[in-house]
Structures are given as structure tokens and as C-alpha cells.
Steps between C-alpha positions, in 0.01 A plus 500: 500500500318182478436520876354848462275390224387209717431730790310744276299211359416364845394845621300547188314170544423586866357837392289345243370240752418787745319690222303196406396449866393861517293463181341181649407678820354789296289270295372317809418836664336647188264212430437393859132594468430268209388161619682208341181300442175655405209393715166447332234647726176331530199717423340631806130426512278780624334435836146396473239754622252404766137489412440826677769668295369350176149619582632846591685537169204368293250730683731803437505419128121456483434818698734698282335370185160588641612850579644543146169376354311758706732770368460386146117496546516862629712603195264322269198678645681836477605438133134397413365813646760717313423329169123554553558870567725536200241315282222729626722812438577382140132422429395839635767668282390312190131597566599865541713503194260313276258790511753737338733277314475236232564175682504280190257210530370599839151635534505874527287647775363855497673748725321584817466871538464616859311830536493712814171622623602867436293720269682574165665835465345736240686535175723807480404747237720760356428847633340746254421236243856498365610156396857571408739750646 
């Protein structure tokens, strides 16, 4: 009986050793991508541009800014014109309304009556002298 327990113990220790070897191989396989030492990479300096490339980039920036300034000037002119038209329309409306409405402290102008050059129609008179029906 002691011999069988020794045999079982020996076989058990061999199985454990084989299991540990398998686990070691798995760990090596699973973490094979990870480098053991971490490398510190030096920062990469950008390549220097030639004078022609620098001038090209600078001129593109200046030309773009000039085009945007032209666009802004056109928008400013358009906005100025629209504001002038709105101010004229508002002044005209106030002038027209001031003749028929009380505008507070504004000076009231008399209404301008436009008359056509047509002869006035004669007044209608009741027929037969009857005033009421």
C-alpha cells in the first residue's frame, strides 16, 4: 500500500509539473506582444520648409485674408444701403402719419390733399322736392 501511495504521489507531482509547464507556455504566448522594457521615443522634429514653401504658405494666408476683407467690405456696403433704405422708409412713414395722428412732441404737418383736375359733380337733389321718404 505504501508503494501505491508513492506511485500515485510521483504521478501526481509529474502531472502538476506538466500543468505548470503548460501554464508557463500559455503566459509566454499570451503576453508575447508586450515588450519587456519600454522604449522612450525621442520626439520627432518636423522637417523644415524651404523658403519657397514658406513663401507659398504665407502668400496663401495673405491672399485668403484679402479675399475675406473684400467680402466683408461688400457685405458692409450692402448693409449700409439696406439701413439707409429702411431709415428713409421709416421717415416717410412718420411724415405721412404725422399729418393724421398725434405724434407726441413731433411737429405736426398739415395733410396734403391731392385733387384731380376733374370738374366736381353736381349735388344730387331729391326728386319732387321731397326730403324724406
